[in-house]
Structures are given as C-alpha cells and as structure tokens.
Residue, then its C-alpha position, 0 to 999 in steps of 0.5 A: m084180713a085183720q092181720e094184714t091191716l092191723g098187724k094183729t089177729v082178731k083173737q089178739l086184739k080181743q085179748e088186749r081189750t080183755l087185759a085193758k078192761s081187767a086193769f081198769t076194773k082192778q084200779a076202779n075197785y081199789l079207788s072205790r075201797a080206799a078213797d076215804g083214806m087217801i090224801k089230796d095228792e094220792l087221790q088226784e094221782e090214782f084217779s089220773k091212772l084210772s082215767s089213762l086205763a079208761r082211755y086204754v080200754s076205749d082204744s083197745n075196744d076200737d082196735y077190736r071193732a077194726g079187726l072184726l070189720a077187717e075180717a068181715g070185709t073179704e068179699e069185694g063189692k059188699e058193704v062191711k057190717l057187724d052182726k048184732h051180737q058183736q055190735a051190742e057186745l062192743e057198745r056194752t063194753m064202752e057203756e060199762c067203762d064210762m059208767r064205772l069211770g063216772e061212779i069213781r069220779k063222783a066218789v073222788q070228787s066228793n072226797l076232794w072237794s068236801r075235804y080240801g077244795k071247798e075249804e081252800v076256795d072259801f078261805a081265799i074268797q073270804e080273805a079277799g072280801k075282808a081286805c075289800d071291806r077294809a079298804q072301803t072303810s078308809p076315809i078319803t083324806a090326803i093323809n090316807r092316800d098312801g095307806y089306801e094304795l097299800q090296801l089296794e095292792r093287797v086287794r088285788k093280790l088276794i082277788h088274783d089268788a081266789t081266782v086261781s084257786l077256784k080255777d084249780w078246783e073247778k073240775w072237782i066241784s059238783h055241777d049244782q055248786t059251780a054257779h054259786w062259787k062263780g057268782r061269789l068270785k064275780d061279786l068279789r071282782i066287781f068290789g075290787s073294780n069299785l075300789e079302783a075307781r075310789r082312787a080318783e077321790f083320794l087324788t082329788a082330796q090330796k090336790i085340795a089339801e095342797e092348794e089349801r097349804r099353798g094358800p092364795e096366789p100372791q098379788p103382785t106388789a107395788v114397787p118398793q119405795p126407797v126407805v132411809r134407815i138410820k142405824p141406831t147407836s149405843l152409848p159408850k161403855f166403860t170397862g174399868f180402864k182408868r185412863n179412859f174414864h174422864r173421856w168416857k164420862r164426857d162423851w157419855e154425858n154429851l151423847q145421853k143429852q142428845g138421845e134424852p133431851t127431857g133429862s129424866v132422872e130415871v132414864k139417865k140412871f138405867q142408861l148409865l147402868d147399861s153403859v157400865d161393865e157388869r162386873i163393875c156394877r156388881d162389885l161397886r153395887l151401883p144398882t143400889y144407888n138412887s140416881a146417876d149422880e151418886i153412881f158417877r160420884v162412886l165411879q169418880n172415887r174409884y176410877g177418877d183420881k187424876s194423880t193415880i192415873a197420871l202415876e199409872i201413865i208414867e209407870d206404863l212408860e217406865r215399863i218399856p225396855p231400852l231399845k236397840p238400834h235394829q228395832p226401828r218399829k219399837v222406836i216408833d211405838l215408843i214415840q207414839a206411846v209418849e205422844k199418847a201419854l202426853n195427850d192423856l196427861t194434858e186432858l187430865e191437866s197433869t203434864g207436870a208428871i211428864k216434865n219431871p226431869l227424872v221421867i225425861r232421862s228415863i225416856e231418853s235412856k230407852l232410845p237407841d244410841n244412834i237415835k239418842r245421839d241425834w236427839l241430843t244434837f237437836m236439843v243442843n241446837p234445833r237448827n241442826g235439823t236432825q229432827e226431820d231426818i230422824l223421823e223420816k229414816l224411822d219411818q222408812l225403816g219401820v215400813g220396810e222391816k217385818p213387824e216383830k211381836k208386840a212386847t207384853y208388859l206386866e201391868k200392876r193389878y193388885a187386889s186389896t181385898k182379903s178374899t182375893r188375897k187368899g185366892g192366889c198370888v197377888v201378882c199372877g194369881d197362881e194358887k200354888h205360891r200365894e204366900k210364897i211370892f219368891f217362887c213367882k216368875q212374874f214377881k222376879e221380872l218386876k222392878p224393885g219398887e213394884k216388888l216392894n209394893a207387891v210385898e206390902r200388899l201380901g203382908a209378907c216379911r221384907r227380909c224373907l218374903r214369907c208370911h209370918a207373925e212378928d214374933d216368929e223367927c225370920t230367916d236371914t239366908y237370902l238377905c241382901r249382901n250389897r255393901d251399900c245396903r248394909r246396916g251394921s252386920s247385915s241389910d234389912h231387906h231380901f236381895f230381890l228388893c235391893l234398889k241398888g242393883g241385884f245380888k250375884g252369888k259369885e262376883s268373879v270376873k272372867v279374864g280372857k282375850p278381848s272380843t274381836r267381834r265387829q258390831t254389824f249394822t244394817e244398810e240404812q244404819e250405816e248410811l245414817i252413821s256415815e252422814l254424821t259429822p266428826d263433832m257429832a261422832e266424837n260426842s256420841g262416845e262421851p258427853s261433850p262439855i257443851w251438853l254438860q254446860n247446856h243441860t238445863a237448856l236441853e230439858e227446857a227444849f224437850l219440855e217445849 
C-alpha cells in the first residue's frame, strides 16, 4: 500500500503534485509577463524561485509515480507495471514542466545578457586589451623597466577581472555566442603571456646600461714610484707694521732674487704688489706706479722713517705699566720686550734712543722693588753676581705660576685725513663723541703727551677740549687748577692735559688710624728677601750714598 510505504495515500500525493504544478505555472506566467521590466537582481532572484518550483514539481511527480506503483504491487510474485494512461500522464507532466522552464529561461537569458552581461564582459575584455597594447608600445630601455613593471601588474589585474566576469555570465550566454567570448578571452591571455616574456628584454637592457656606466674594468697599475714633492713658498707679505718694514724689505728682496733670477722689471712689480696688503695698495694707489723701485720709494716715505719707528718703539716700552712683586711673568715679558726693542733699534742703527738716560730711568721705574734693588746692586758692582740669581728666580717663578691675561695697551693710530676725522673719534673711532673727546674713556687713560697729540689732531681747543672757532667764547670751567700751572689768574690748558699731575676736585686728607695690615709675600719672595745682606736691605729703603756718587757709572754699565 502507498500509505504504508510513503506515509501518504495516492490521492494525497496527486494533490501535492497538482499544487506544485499550480505554483510553478503561476511563477512562470509572472516571469513571462514582467521580465522586461525587472532589473538584474530581480530577474536572477525570480528565476531562482522558478527553478526551485520546477524541482518541486519533479519531486512530487516522482512521489506520485512511487505511490501508484505501490498500489499496483499488492499481489505477490507479479511484476509491477503502470497502465499506459498513467505512464503517459506522468511523462506529459514532466515534459510540460521542462518545456515551460526552457521558455522562461530563454526569456530571462535574453533580458540579462542583452541588457547587462554583454556590456560588462565586453568592457572588461576591452580594458584588458588596451592595457596590453600600452605595455606593448613601451620602448625597451633601462629607464622604462620600472614603468613597464607597473603596466604589467595592471595587465594581470585586468585579465583576471575579465576572466571572472565571463565566468559569472557564462550561464546566461547563448550557446552560439559562448565560443566567441571564450575565444576573445583566450587571445587576451596569450597577449598577457607574451608581455610577461618581454620582461627578460628589459632586464637585458638594464644590465647593458649598468656595464656601460661602470665602464671597462681598470687594468692593474704598476707600483707607484716615489716622487719628491717640493712645497711652494711665497714671498713675505707686508701688513703695515712699521717695525717690520726694513726687515720685510730685506727678506723680500733676497727671496725675490732667488725666485726670479732674470730680474724682470714687470715680474718684480707684480710680485711686490701681491706681497703688500690690499688696503695699503688701495690707500697709496700702488698699482698706478710703473716699477717696483717707485713702489718701494712710496712705502719708504710712509713706513720706513727710522726716527719715527724708533720713537714708536720707545713709546711701546713707556706704555708698559709699573710691575708689582707678585707678577713674575710680567717681569719676564718686560725683559723680553726690552730685548726685542734693543734688537729692532740695532737693526735700525738707532740705539741712541734707548740709551737716553730718561728712557733708562723710565724702564728701571717699571721693575718691582725687589728686582730693582738687586738690579741696582748689580749695577754698582757686577761682581756681586746677582744678575744670574735674578734671572734664575724669575724663570722658576714664571714657570710655576699660572699665566695672567695679557695686558692690552692702547696703540696710537690717529688718522690725519679729513674723512676719517669726520667718521668718528680720533682715539677709539666712536661716532657718538667724535668732536667731544672728553667723553672718550680711552682718551682719559692716555698719558698727557698722548692726550695733547690727540687734541692737536682733532683740532680742538686746549682749554675746553671742544671744536669751535677762534672767535667763539671758550668755557673755563675745566681749566687746570694746579698752582704750578697757573699763569696769572688761571692756567691755559684743560686739567686732562696737565703734565704735572692730575687735578683732584677735593684735595682733602683723611686722618685716621695707621694701617696695621702686614705686607704678604710668596714663599719664593720671602726666600729671596731672606738672602739679602743687611747693607742691601738698608739700601732698598732709601738711595745709598754709594749709588748717588756712582750714578754715572750705573748708566754706563746699563748701556753696556
């Protein structure tokens, strides 16, 4: 029985088949009417429903066949067969379902392919073909290798997209067009393979370019032979320092003769111009002269006056301030400065400047008291042997102590031209007080003779230190009030220019307890003092009669 085998009667199975056929027919009729107005997703979804209903009709028809066979096979030992009417009815049901499904498939296929699929697949294949053409036209050079790799990567991506697109739409392509689209995709893949093989040509071009850039391999060179290299020397340069002028001139002429033995006048001129500072060449207009002898003549007139150089050397010595006992290094510097000045004056043949008794006393006054005492003892009688002890102790003290900062002395560099005088102060160059020299701090630190020289160069009044006409009224507020300088009721110079000591506004003497502070010395100084004889210690306080009687002998010994 059908109910025992399938759990349903033949009548129930037939009713299920009828319901399935009815649902299938309704879905097919709906698709046939509305297919032209549906979009891509709707068509695919509705056709999927129709395919499910067709499968349901086939399943229900098979169940109905099984139910009929179960009803007909009640007798044992007999072969179960359906009658012709039942068999024809079952076959007709399946044929009608398949035919109807085929008709709807063609309608949906026609809509989807013509409206969506064909355009999408064709666009993907065309884009991939264009990318292949662009890559094919790239010239094979080392520079284009990286660009070709980028184009090839894009070709791979577009061919892959075209393959996926054709695969998605393959079931909606009609059988007569399937071969055409597959052929186009096959040609595209072959084109891409040819482009992949073209990469080898780009690699070859790159290697060739690298070899050309690298050039031929260097041949092994022979062992280099030692070469004697002579470092070129240059002629000494003159920078405008007067003390070195004659020494520079002598050295320059000797070296120039060795370097240019032909004695060419033109070469000597250009070498001389190159050996003089540019500022000096510009100020003296040296290039306008015809020969080196004329240039030397101009330089001699400006920088070679021996008396002026000797005077500057003595002034440099006078600028050194008096030294104290705790300044051994400065004592050594003073000795070296005197030696240097003596050598320079000897070269200038002007040693008389330093043999002046006033200069000698000025240099002696700069020595510390203990050194001056030993020096005078040596001058009285050279057999005392104090000179070597002084030099040895100074050397020991100079090495043991820390060097102090080098004292800076103001050098006289006054400009005599009108343009420079208008540019600034004649002493420091500051424009703020160019005609009011009494505001200059460096001017106040000069010696009276140097102050007077600066005032004359400025053209200022000696009474008020201002620049005014001779007929203008001059103020007498700052005249010197020293009694020794008065001529009548007042003096004729400013108190800055007094040669007999500076003027003090309030000459008052402070009376107080005497100072009980004990003078302290270093260990080396105390040891030096302890070695003095009583006579030498007594002579250190006041001048001894022996020194007063033999003052002339002291000066002669010092000069020697």
